[in-house]
C-alpha positions in Angstrom: 0.0 0.0 0.0 1.5 3.3 -1.1 1.3 6.8 0.2 1.2 9.5 -2.5 1.7 13.2 -2.8 -1.7 14.9 -2.5 -0.8 17.4 -5.2 0.8 15.3 -8.0 0.0 11.7 -6.8 3.7 10.6 -6.9 4.3 7.6 -4.8 6.5 8.8 -1.9 6.7 5.7 0.4 4.9 2.5 1.3 3.6 0.9 4.5 6.9 -0.9 4.9 8.7 2.5 5.3 6.4 3.7 8.1 7.8 3.7 11.6 4.9 2.5 13.8 4.7 4.1 17.3 2.1 4.0 20.0 0.8 7.4 21.2 2.4 8.4 24.5 -1.0 10.0 25.5 -3.9 7.6 25.0 -6.7 8.7 22.7 -4.4 11.1 20.7 -4.3 10.8 16.9 -0.9 11.5 15.4 -1.0 14.3 12.8 2.3 13.1 11.3 3.7 9.9 9.8 7.3 9.0 10.6 9.1 7.0 7.9 12.6 5.6 7.3 14.9 7.8 5.3 13.3 8.0 1.8 15.3 6.9 -1.2 14.4 10.1 -3.1 15.8 12.3 -0.4 19.0 13.7 -2.1 20.2 16.5 0.1 20.3 15.6 3.7 23.6 17.2 4.6 22.2 19.6 7.1 21.0 18.6 10.6 17.4 19.5 9.8 15.4 20.7 6.8 12.0 20.5 5.0 11.0 17.4 3.0 9.7 18.2 -0.5 7.9 16.0 -3.0 10.6 14.9 -5.6 8.1 15.5 -8.5 6.1 18.7 -7.8 8.5 20.1 -5.1 5.7 20.9 -2.6 6.6 20.7 1.1 5.3 17.5 2.6 7.2 17.4 5.9 10.4 17.8 7.8 13.5 15.9 8.8 15.7 16.2 11.8 18.6 13.9 12.6 18.4 14.7 16.3 14.8 13.5 16.4 11.3 15.0 16.7 8.5 14.7 19.1 5.1 13.6 17.6 2.0 15.6 18.7 1.0 12.4 20.5 4.1 12.8 22.8 6.3 10.1 21.4 9.9 10.9 20.4 11.3 9.4 17.1 15.0 9.6 16.3 16.1 10.4 13.6 12.8 11.7 12.3 11.6 11.9 8.8 8.2 13.4 9.5 5.5 13.6 6.9 2.4 15.7 7.5 -0.7 13.6 7.1 -2.7 16.2 5.3 0.0 16.5 2.6 -0.3 12.8 1.4 -3.0 10.5 0.3 -3.1 7.5 2.6 -3.9 4.1 1.3 -7.4 2.9 2.1 -8.1 -0.7 2.7 -11.4 -2.3 1.6 -13.0 -4.8 3.9 -14.0 -7.4 1.3 -16.2 -9.2 3.9 -18.7 -6.3 3.8 -18.9 -6.0 0.0 -21.9 -7.7 -1.6 -20.8 -10.5 -3.9 -21.6 -9.8 -7.6 -23.2 -13.3 -7.9 -25.7 -12.3 -5.2 -26.8 -9.3 -7.3 -27.2 -11.4 -10.5 -29.1 -14.2 -8.7 -31.5 -11.6 -7.2 -32.5 -10.5 -10.7 -32.6 -14.0 -12.3 -36.1 -14.9 -11.1 -37.7 -11.6 -12.1 -39.4 -11.3 -15.5 -37.4 -9.0 -17.9 -40.1 -6.3 -18.0 -40.7 -6.3 -14.3 -39.0 -3.5 -12.5 -38.0 -1.5 -15.6 -40.0 1.6 -14.6 -40.0 1.2 -10.8 -38.0 4.4 -10.3 -40.2 6.5 -12.7 -42.8 8.7 -11.1 -46.1 8.8 -12.9 -48.7 11.6 -12.6 -51.5 13.0 -14.8 -51.9 16.5 -16.2 -54.3 17.6 -13.5 -51.5 17.0 -10.9 -49.2 19.2 -12.9 -51.6 22.1 -13.4 -52.4 22.2 -9.7 -48.7 22.1 -8.7 -47.7 24.8 -11.2 -47.9 28.2 -9.5 -50.1 30.7 -11.3 -49.5 34.4 -11.8 -48.8 36.4 -8.7 -50.9 39.4 -7.8 -49.1 42.6 -7.0 
């Protein structure tokens, strides 16, 4: 599962690169993702600096060799910190809750072909329309 730049959709890192950590304060959601040193990071000669997307050059985070404290209270050293709202996180579909396609086909097999074609169409007569249409307003 890949994490992508929210601007240009370049794949930046995968789940394998994420450094998991438990929040120091229970019930806190981390606003950052900490990762191993990314392959695309070219200039890391300084002690700390911003991380930029290698494709569109938008700022996506920060690195600091001496470490950084997550907003949950946990320290990560060294830190390659990606701001969550700068990347698209992978979503995982729970296939146990998806209705199987065969079920949908079987549901329709027993119905006659003409049955249900116009079920979503609303029918009304012309009297209904004339009574629903507003007339001229008096001033």
